[in-house]
Rosetta silent file (secondary structure, phi, psi, omega in degrees, C-alpha in Angstrom):
SEQUENCE: MWQRIKTAIILIIIVGIALFASQSAVLFAPLLLVGATIGAHEWTKLMPKWRMPMRFVLLELVIAIAAMWADMLWVGWWAASLVIWLFAMSWVSRFPERTERWYGKHLASVGVIVLTAAITAMFYLWQQSPWWLMYVFLLVWCADSGAYFVGRKFGRRKMAPRVSPNKSVEGLIGGLVTGLLVVWYISVEKLQLSGSALAAFVALSAVTILASVLGDLFESMLKRRADIKDSGTILPGHGGILDRIDSLLSATPIFALGFWGLLQMGWLIS
SCORE:     score description
SCORE:     0.000 S_00000001
   1 L     0.000  -45.101 -179.283   87.849  174.556  112.207 S_00000001
   2 H   -62.081  -36.053  178.250   87.811  178.109  110.794 S_00000001
   3 H   -64.389  -40.416  177.536   84.492  177.364  109.072 S_00000001
   4 H   -62.997  -40.954 -179.488   83.016  176.231  112.411 S_00000001
   5 H   -65.381  -44.365 -179.628   84.249  179.415  114.092 S_00000001
   6 H   -62.512  -43.531  178.853   82.781  181.664  111.392 S_00000001
   7 H   -63.446  -42.247  179.624   79.425  179.897  111.573 S_00000001
   8 H   -62.391  -41.783  179.377   79.410  180.125  115.380 S_00000001
   9 H   -62.357  -44.344  179.638   80.153  183.864  115.282 S_00000001
  10 H   -62.846  -42.385  179.073   77.311  184.482  112.824 S_00000001
  11 H   -63.182  -42.410  179.538   74.916  182.441  114.963 S_00000001
  12 H   -61.800  -41.544  179.388   75.895  184.321  118.117 S_00000001
  13 H   -64.446  -47.111 -178.661   75.266  187.662  116.394 S_00000001
  14 H   -62.472  -48.471 -179.248   71.865  186.588  115.022 S_00000001
  15 H   -65.723  -40.561  179.442   70.695  185.108  118.315 S_00000001
  16 H   -61.065  -44.085  178.803   72.070  188.030  120.315 S_00000001
  17 H   -64.026  -45.408 -179.435   70.207  190.577  118.197 S_00000001
  18 H   -62.530  -35.873 -178.050   66.967  188.574  118.371 S_00000001
  19 H   -72.219  -44.696 -165.169   67.263  188.230  122.150 S_00000001
  20 H  -115.413   -9.455 -173.446   68.139  191.772  123.149 S_00000001
  21 L   -73.872  -26.439 -176.428   67.375  194.195  120.292 S_00000001
  22 L  -146.163  144.135  176.750   63.664  194.536  121.043 S_00000001
  23 L   -81.416  -14.313  174.685   61.330  193.929  123.982 S_00000001
  24 L   -86.978  168.009 -176.668   58.586  192.868  121.587 S_00000001
  25 L   -87.041   13.174 -172.692   58.529  189.431  119.982 S_00000001
  26 L   -63.362  -27.588  178.744   58.948  190.864  116.493 S_00000001
  27 L  -101.936  -42.304 -172.114   62.468  189.458  116.120 S_00000001
  28 H   -74.202  -42.293 -178.906   62.631  186.542  118.520 S_00000001
  29 H   -60.680  -47.371  177.001   59.355  184.801  117.661 S_00000001
  30 H   -60.414  -36.580  178.169   60.127  184.551  113.907 S_00000001
  31 H   -62.254  -42.429  177.859   63.594  183.200  114.717 S_00000001
  32 H   -62.598  -41.528 -177.869   62.023  180.472  116.866 S_00000001
  33 H   -69.798  -36.352  174.552   59.535  179.578  114.147 S_00000001
  34 H   -63.284  -43.958  177.378   62.251  179.390  111.509 S_00000001
  35 H   -61.507  -39.838  178.864   64.214  177.125  113.832 S_00000001
  36 H   -64.064  -40.354 -179.324   61.106  174.985  114.412 S_00000001
  37 H   -65.128  -48.313 -179.886   60.535  174.619  110.663 S_00000001
  38 H   -66.576  -42.161  179.000   64.126  173.604  109.915 S_00000001
  39 H   -61.450  -39.540  178.205   64.276  171.387  112.994 S_00000001
  40 H   -65.353  -40.985  177.327   61.063  169.610  111.953 S_00000001
  41 H   -61.418  -42.675  178.812   62.452  169.005  108.465 S_00000001
  42 H   -68.224  -32.345  179.259   65.618  167.527  109.963 S_00000001
  43 H   -62.110  -34.922  179.843   63.551  165.397  112.357 S_00000001
  44 H   -62.895  -24.695  177.596   61.935  163.645  109.367 S_00000001
  45 H   -75.092  -20.535 -179.571   65.411  162.389  108.412 S_00000001
  46 H   -89.362  -13.438 -178.338   65.699  160.709  111.808 S_00000001
  47 L   -94.135  167.164  169.231   62.369  158.877  111.497 S_00000001
  48 L   -56.605  151.374 -172.821   61.435  155.900  109.332 S_00000001
  49 L   -55.608  130.109  174.959   60.864  157.016  105.745 S_00000001
  50 L  -108.285  146.143  177.297   57.734  159.081  105.215 S_00000001
  51 L   -72.318  -33.385 -176.594   56.108  159.572  101.840 S_00000001
  52 L  -130.453   78.039 -178.670   55.255  163.186  102.602 S_00000001
  53 H   -62.605  -27.202 -179.180   57.765  164.637  105.102 S_00000001
  54 H   -65.654  -22.590  176.915   56.484  168.168  104.468 S_00000001
  55 H   -63.482  -41.174  177.501   53.218  167.168  106.131 S_00000001
  56 H   -66.480  -41.244 -179.686   55.106  166.721  109.393 S_00000001
  57 H   -60.961  -47.181 -179.929   56.954  170.019  108.891 S_00000001
  58 H   -65.469  -38.736  178.071   53.715  171.932  108.321 S_00000001
  59 H   -61.070  -46.645  179.797   52.067  170.186  111.263 S_00000001
  60 H   -63.909  -39.980  179.966   54.885  171.165  113.598 S_00000001
  61 H   -63.358  -44.850  179.609   54.880  174.755  112.327 S_00000001
  62 H   -63.053  -45.284  179.720   51.137  175.131  112.886 S_00000001
  63 H   -64.208  -40.429 -179.789   51.349  173.591  116.361 S_00000001
  64 H   -63.613  -43.737  179.369   54.360  175.756  117.245 S_00000001
  65 H   -62.200  -46.252 -179.886   52.591  178.962  116.179 S_00000001
  66 H   -64.934  -41.382 -175.392   49.456  178.026  118.131 S_00000001
  67 H   -68.601  -34.832 -177.297   51.402  176.888  121.186 S_00000001
  68 H   -62.388  -28.800 -178.825   53.531  180.028  121.453 S_00000001
  69 L  -107.790    8.042  174.049   50.433  182.147  122.059 S_00000001
  70 L  -108.512   68.194 -170.311   48.528  179.599  124.133 S_00000001
  71 H   -64.765  -19.219  178.847   50.524  180.245  127.270 S_00000001
  72 H   -69.943  -13.379 -179.165   48.037  178.436  129.520 S_00000001
  73 H  -103.108   -3.890 -173.968   49.178  175.165  127.912 S_00000001
  74 H   -58.611  -46.468 -178.620   52.923  175.681  128.130 S_00000001
  75 H   -59.086  -34.817  177.390   53.400  173.811  131.410 S_00000001
  76 H   -63.998  -41.673  176.855   51.555  170.861  129.858 S_00000001
  77 H   -62.500  -43.426 -178.354   53.982  170.754  126.922 S_00000001
  78 H   -66.224  -40.144  178.883   56.970  170.864  129.286 S_00000001
  79 H   -65.594  -39.190  177.955   55.533  168.124  131.489 S_00000001
  80 H   -64.110  -40.305  178.654   54.872  165.948  128.425 S_00000001
  81 H   -67.071  -34.509  177.598   58.451  166.444  127.248 S_00000001
  82 H   -60.409  -41.531  177.504   59.696  165.508  130.726 S_00000001
  83 H   -60.904  -43.296  179.530   57.897  162.174  130.415 S_00000001
  84 H   -62.987  -41.550 -178.524   59.544  161.594  127.038 S_00000001
  85 H   -69.925  -28.700  174.172   63.008  162.381  128.400 S_00000001
  86 H   -66.501  -41.593  174.792   62.461  159.955  131.264 S_00000001
  87 H   -65.659  -36.639 -177.004   61.681  157.252  128.713 S_00000001
  88 H   -61.118  -30.913  177.336   64.660  158.382  126.630 S_00000001
  89 H   -59.263  -41.134  178.717   67.031  157.426  129.457 S_00000001
  90 H   -70.189  -41.341 -179.521   65.904  153.825  129.074 S_00000001
  91 H   -61.502  -43.644 -179.409   66.060  153.958  125.267 S_00000001
  92 H   -66.619  -42.551 -176.455   69.624  155.268  125.291 S_00000001
  93 H   -66.886  -26.869 -176.666   70.816  152.800  127.916 S_00000001
  94 H  -101.038   -1.910 -178.852   69.418  149.821  125.964 S_00000001
  95 L   -63.276  140.254    4.239   70.426  150.878  122.461 S_00000001
  96 L   -92.633    8.915  177.307   70.635  149.149  119.986 S_00000001
  97 L   -73.551  152.464  174.465   68.388  146.491  121.554 S_00000001
  98 L    56.962   33.646  177.617   64.624  146.966  121.623 S_00000001
  99 H   -68.174  -19.948 -178.858   64.612  149.866  119.172 S_00000001
 100 H   -64.679  -18.047 -178.861   61.218  148.660  117.938 S_00000001
 101 H   -73.568  -23.190 -177.354   59.692  150.108  121.121 S_00000001
 102 L  -129.403  -18.326 -176.169   60.419  153.679  120.105 S_00000001
 103 L   -94.935   96.096  179.544   61.567  153.714  116.460 S_00000001
 104 L  -169.137 -163.753 -177.379   58.412  153.912  114.396 S_00000001
 105 L   -64.425  -27.309  179.335   55.731  156.281  113.210 S_00000001
 106 L   -69.068   -7.628  174.133   55.009  157.374  116.782 S_00000001
 107 H   -64.405  -20.976  174.894   58.451  159.024  116.676 S_00000001
 108 H   -65.134  -42.953  178.020   56.572  161.809  114.886 S_00000001
 109 H   -63.541  -39.925  176.545   54.549  162.470  118.047 S_00000001
 110 H   -59.173  -44.675 -179.608   57.767  162.474  120.061 S_00000001
 111 H   -62.100  -43.811  179.535   59.227  165.049  117.664 S_00000001
 112 H   -60.584  -45.735 -178.383   56.188  167.330  117.879 S_00000001
 113 H   -66.458  -46.751 -176.882   56.218  167.291  121.678 S_00000001
 114 H   -63.442  -47.136 -178.489   59.984  167.725  122.021 S_00000001
 115 H   -67.205  -44.904 -178.370   60.239  170.560  119.488 S_00000001
 116 H   -66.353  -40.250  178.704   57.125  172.398  120.693 S_00000001
 117 H   -61.890  -42.479 -179.600   58.131  172.084  124.350 S_00000001
 118 H   -65.889  -42.286 -177.959   61.581  173.520  123.610 S_00000001
 119 H   -66.772  -46.059  179.873   60.217  176.416  121.549 S_00000001
 120 H   -66.822  -33.636  177.850   57.561  177.415  124.092 S_00000001
 121 H   -66.232  -43.397  177.873   60.118  177.098  126.912 S_00000001
 122 H   -62.625  -41.855 -179.148   62.541  179.411  125.113 S_00000001
 123 H   -65.535  -41.440  179.157   59.734  181.883  124.423 S_00000001
 124 H   -63.104  -49.223 -179.410   58.574  181.761  128.050 S_00000001
 125 H   -63.284  -38.452  178.168   62.059  182.315  129.484 S_00000001
 126 H   -64.054  -38.931  178.212   62.680  185.140  127.011 S_00000001
 127 H   -64.024  -36.950  176.968   59.437  186.800  128.116 S_00000001
 128 H   -64.664  -47.770  174.458   60.576  186.630  131.744 S_00000001
 129 L  -178.978  134.399  176.235   63.917  188.134  130.721 S_00000001
 130 H   -53.989  -27.001 -178.385   66.298  187.452  127.821 S_00000001
 131 H   -71.137  -25.655  175.756   68.941  186.889  130.483 S_00000001
 132 H   -68.481  -42.045  176.432   67.093  183.846  131.829 S_00000001
 133 H   -66.928  -39.598  176.844   67.249  182.185  128.429 S_00000001
 134 H   -62.097  -33.352  177.690   70.865  183.260  128.088 S_00000001
 135 H   -61.150  -44.027  178.556   71.505  181.628  131.465 S_00000001
 136 H   -64.393  -43.396  176.770   70.320  178.265  130.119 S_00000001
 137 H   -56.776  -48.724 -177.454   72.440  178.720  126.986 S_00000001
 138 H   -63.157  -40.433  179.642   75.475  179.570  129.105 S_00000001
 139 H   -59.971  -47.723 -178.141   74.822  176.651  131.443 S_00000001
 140 H   -68.799  -43.130 -178.753   74.676  174.150  128.585 S_00000001
 141 H   -64.866  -44.593 -179.037   77.635  175.619  126.683 S_00000001
 142 H   -65.982  -41.812  178.504   79.912  175.730  129.734 S_00000001
 143 H   -63.970  -40.441  179.305   78.959  172.212  130.795 S_00000001
 144 H   -65.445  -41.860  178.480   79.542  170.935  127.261 S_00000001
 145 H   -65.643  -43.784  178.157   82.943  172.637  127.070 S_00000001
 146 H   -61.299  -41.307  178.674   83.954  171.335  130.484 S_00000001
 147 H   -64.212  -39.313 -179.029   82.898  167.815  129.522 S_00000001
 148 H   -63.313  -51.076 -174.570   84.883  168.011  126.277 S_00000001
 149 H   -71.997  -40.534  178.516   88.163  169.146  127.813 S_00000001
 150 H   -68.035  -43.105  179.651   87.971  166.966  130.930 S_00000001
 151 H   -64.594  -37.658  179.327   86.872  163.949  128.916 S_00000001
 152 H   -66.553  -34.311 -176.461   89.617  164.458  126.373 S_00000001
 153 H   -87.693  -41.854 -170.862   92.276  164.633  129.094 S_00000001
 154 H  -120.001   -3.180 -175.013   91.008  162.188  131.708 S_00000001
 155 L   -60.971  125.174  178.798   88.210  160.201  130.041 S_00000001
 156 L  -129.486  -49.375 -176.096   88.504  156.468  130.664 S_00000001
 157 L   -90.820  120.207 -177.706   85.075  155.014  131.415 S_00000001
 158 E   -72.434  135.675 -177.338   82.651  155.237  128.495 S_00000001
 159 E   -82.600  -46.358  178.896   79.255  156.631  129.398 S_00000001
 160 E  -146.226   73.165 -171.116   77.232  155.276  126.447 S_00000001
 161 L   -60.278  -28.662 -178.493   79.700  153.556  124.095 S_00000001
 162 L   -83.467   -9.687  178.844   77.038  152.210  121.722 S_00000001
 163 L  -108.711  -51.177 -178.605   75.515  155.656  121.265 S_00000001
 164 E  -142.403   90.172 -172.755   78.397  158.131  121.588 S_00000001
 165 E   -59.957  -23.076 -176.186   81.792  156.418  122.080 S_00000001
 166 E   -83.240  -11.966 -178.071   83.641  159.680  122.818 S_00000001
 167 E   -87.474  133.065 -177.067   81.580  160.598  125.877 S_00000001
 168 E  -123.148  161.955  176.160   82.982  159.468  129.223 S_00000001
 169 H   -63.179  -40.172  178.522   81.865  159.429  132.840 S_00000001
 170 H   -62.305  -38.707  176.725   84.846  161.645  133.708 S_00000001
 171 H   -64.625  -39.708  177.542   83.713  164.124  131.058 S_00000001
 172 H   -60.670  -44.357  178.990   80.204  164.121  132.499 S_00000001
 173 H   -64.254  -42.540  178.684   81.586  164.918  135.948 S_00000001
 174 H   -62.767  -40.554  177.563   83.817  167.639  134.507 S_00000001
 175 H   -66.346  -38.965  179.290   80.895  169.207  132.659 S_00000001
 176 H   -65.603  -42.912  179.046   78.724  169.091  135.751 S_00000001
 177 H   -64.646  -44.869  179.453   81.399  170.738  137.893 S_00000001
 178 H   -60.408  -46.137  179.120   82.064  173.417  135.253 S_00000001
 179 H   -63.653  -38.569 -178.877   78.370  174.177  134.912 S_00000001
 180 H   -70.084  -24.333  172.935   77.861  174.327  138.672 S_00000001
 181 H   -63.941  -40.728  175.709   80.610  176.928  138.968 S_00000001
 182 H   -64.991  -43.161 -179.653   78.485  179.118  136.712 S_00000001
 183 H   -59.560  -46.182 -177.816   75.407  178.238  138.755 S_00000001
 184 H   -63.281  -40.889 -179.811   77.072  179.175  142.027 S_00000001
 185 H   -64.712  -46.617 -178.024   78.271  182.523  140.712 S_00000001
 186 H   -66.439  -46.430 -173.737   74.883  183.464  139.278 S_00000001
 187 H   -70.637  -36.483 -176.740   72.801  182.218  142.213 S_00000001
 188 H   -91.327  -49.134 -174.328   74.970  183.672  144.995 S_00000001
 189 H   -80.193  -37.623 -175.823   76.626  186.738  143.477 S_00000001
 190 H   -96.161  -49.487 -178.272   73.907  187.922  141.097 S_00000001
 191 L   -86.185  -19.072  179.999   70.616  186.564  142.430 S_00000001
 192 L    54.120   47.753  177.918   71.791  186.549  146.059 S_00000001
 193 L   -82.294  157.523  176.893   69.805  183.427  146.868 S_00000001
 194 L  -154.526  166.273  175.429   70.124  181.612  150.155 S_00000001
 195 H    61.106 -137.036 -176.134   68.577  178.754  152.102 S_00000001
 196 H   -64.122  -36.646  179.528   65.890  176.677  150.409 S_00000001
 197 H   -63.251  -42.372  178.586   65.732  178.960  147.358 S_00000001
 198 H   -64.272  -47.015 -179.231   69.470  178.521  146.748 S_00000001
 199 H   -60.951  -42.550 -178.502   69.300  174.746  147.188 S_00000001
 200 H   -67.321  -41.483 -178.471   66.321  174.456  144.835 S_00000001
 201 H   -67.742  -41.059  177.603   67.882  176.663  142.158 S_00000001
 202 H   -64.386  -42.609  179.184   71.206  174.787  142.265 S_00000001
 203 H   -62.962  -43.748  178.094   69.364  171.453  142.091 S_00000001
 204 H   -61.273  -43.100 -179.178   67.288  172.633  139.114 S_00000001
 205 H   -66.231  -38.456  177.930   70.401  173.848  137.305 S_00000001
 206 H   -64.516  -42.973  177.255   72.206  170.555  137.968 S_00000001
 207 H   -63.028  -37.820  178.205   69.242  168.591  136.597 S_00000001
 208 H   -61.976  -42.124  177.945   69.226  170.904  133.574 S_00000001
 209 H   -61.998  -46.924  179.462   72.886  170.122  132.897 S_00000001
 210 H   -62.928  -38.301  178.027   72.248  166.379  133.136 S_00000001
 211 H   -63.732  -37.005  179.561   69.210  166.751  130.878 S_00000001
 212 H   -62.242  -36.968  177.013   71.345  168.527  128.274 S_00000001
 213 H   -65.217  -41.470  178.517   73.636  165.493  128.135 S_00000001
 214 H   -62.050  -41.417  178.398   70.619  163.231  127.646 S_00000001
 215 H   -61.050  -41.204  177.065   69.394  165.396  124.766 S_00000001
 216 H   -62.193  -47.494 -179.167   72.787  165.097  123.078 S_00000001
 217 H   -65.170  -37.463 -178.781   72.836  161.314  123.532 S_00000001
 218 H   -63.454  -45.312  179.538   69.241  160.960  122.329 S_00000001
 219 H   -67.127  -38.008  176.555   69.926  162.734  119.042 S_00000001
 220 H   -60.203  -40.267  178.120   73.124  160.719  118.583 S_00000001
 221 H   -63.601  -43.793  179.096   71.076  157.548  119.072 S_00000001
 222 H   -62.603  -41.016  179.331   68.506  158.641  116.497 S_00000001
 223 H   -65.914  -38.296  176.986   71.243  159.426  113.978 S_00000001
 224 H   -65.602  -41.034  179.536   72.845  156.032  114.511 S_00000001
 225 H   -67.046  -36.863  179.163   69.496  154.306  114.064 S_00000001
 226 H   -84.115   -7.004  178.879   68.800  156.317  110.906 S_00000001
 227 L    60.364   49.200  174.575   72.407  155.757  109.733 S_00000001
 228 L  -129.771  153.392 -178.045   73.217  159.433  109.104 S_00000001
 229 L   -83.646  -46.815 -179.699   76.154  161.525  110.309 S_00000001
 230 L  -126.664  155.563  178.745   74.442  164.908  110.711 S_00000001
 231 L   -73.649  -20.465  179.909   70.818  165.957  110.933 S_00000001
 232 L  -169.733 -171.892 -178.201   71.403  168.513  108.160 S_00000001
 233 L  -131.355   13.256 -172.502   73.894  170.715  106.350 S_00000001
 234 L   -70.246  -23.236 -179.106   72.463  174.196  106.875 S_00000001
 235 E  -109.907   99.032 -177.349   75.232  175.220  109.314 S_00000001
 236 L   -54.615  127.580  179.411   78.631  174.880  107.597 S_00000001
 237 L    86.236  -11.464 -177.395   81.082  173.079  109.831 S_00000001
 238 L  -119.434  -26.095 -175.235   78.371  172.212  112.369 S_00000001
 239 E   103.926 -131.220 -177.564   75.771  170.151  110.527 S_00000001
 240 L  -105.301  178.989  178.409   72.100  170.849  111.064 S_00000001
 241 H   -60.786  -44.735 -179.079   69.986  172.840  113.487 S_00000001
 242 H   -63.478  -30.165  177.813   69.250  169.755  115.589 S_00000001
 243 H   -66.258  -26.283 -178.443   72.967  169.041  115.841 S_00000001
 244 H   -92.824  -27.783 -174.790   73.416  172.439  117.519 S_00000001
 245 H  -112.945   11.934 -177.137   70.338  172.481  119.756 S_00000001
 246 H   -56.960  -39.629  178.660   70.043  168.801  120.706 S_00000001
 247 H   -68.104  -35.070 -178.518   71.119  169.596  124.285 S_00000001
 248 H   -73.757  -24.840  179.319   68.695  172.524  124.479 S_00000001
 249 H   -59.612  -35.127  179.082   65.757  170.383  123.346 S_00000001
 250 H   -94.536  -39.963 -173.620   65.860  168.621  126.694 S_00000001
 251 H   -68.738  -42.084 -172.128   67.468  171.245  128.921 S_00000001
 252 H   -66.857  -49.634  178.986   65.228  174.233  128.129 S_00000001
 253 H   -66.323  -32.611  178.617   61.759  172.781  128.864 S_00000001
 254 H   -68.610  -41.684  176.492   63.007  171.038  132.005 S_00000001
 255 H   -65.310  -43.036 -179.122   64.543  174.282  133.285 S_00000001
 256 H   -60.970  -40.375  179.190   61.412  176.228  132.317 S_00000001
 257 H   -63.884  -45.946  177.893   59.202  173.767  134.200 S_00000001
 258 H   -67.067  -39.487  178.409   61.343  174.002  137.329 S_00000001
 259 H   -61.196  -45.011  177.590   61.685  177.787  136.974 S_00000001
 260 H   -59.907  -41.692  179.342   57.902  178.141  136.726 S_00000001
 261 H   -63.690  -41.407  179.235   57.540  176.015  139.862 S_00000001
 262 H   -66.078  -35.803  175.906   60.040  178.148  141.787 S_00000001
 263 H   -64.342  -42.583 -179.346   58.161  181.297  140.751 S_00000001
 264 H   -62.959  -31.412 -179.758   54.886  179.825  141.986 S_00000001
 265 L   -84.086   -6.188  179.885   56.545  179.064  145.326 S_00000001
 266 L    78.389   14.839 -178.232   57.892  182.593  145.571 S_00000001
 267 L   -88.036  -13.681  176.325   61.533  181.430  145.671 S_00000001
 268 L  -133.552  154.587  174.646   62.474  183.356  142.524 S_00000001
 269 L  -121.143  123.922 -176.173   61.540  186.732  141.075 S_00000001
 270 L   -72.545    0.000    0.000   61.442  186.931  137.280 S_00000001
């Protein structure tokens, strides 16, 4: 437990400095690219065996670098990831049956889209304001904590027993309620939203919370299919990078897509 706490503290310091220390991308962009490189390496462990896994890592790094500065394509990446997460709901619900439909070499394409969409979404939200990205982090962390404590105390009905036996429907409800308390405070007290803008922002945040749960379940499913416990060992006490950001892989691009839409409609000001 102490090792997990120490690692978490170090991560919070590193991410906090990268987010807020400079208005230029000199700190944050390299951190994202390092995360993309490590995440891509860990993704190769979740796929069927490749002879040259570094080819996938280099491919993802090149695409991530190009995508971060091709902002006219960002919405396309987020929309593509949304399609994948919609399919992922079916994959998770049917696991372990019909794994041949998604577990194959095309899982590499899924990895490229998911990782690139998450990285560009984080970069986009950070450009709007570091606090917008922090909002997504806070939303996911609070929902995850609420789900853990409520599920541990009241969990009875298993949500996806063949993928993640410890997750319960009661925990999901507890996480959603906990996250929405944060949403209500931010949207009403800080952003002072009302009417249609308030309803849309709350709905987007609720969908983001649900998406974060799907991201967690999806990575758990991949690890079960690949027969590994953790995606990596780079974070002592936590596992790998993907083990820590699995919820953000789905939550961040979906929030960014909805956030972009709300900006276009004039319901939010960045």
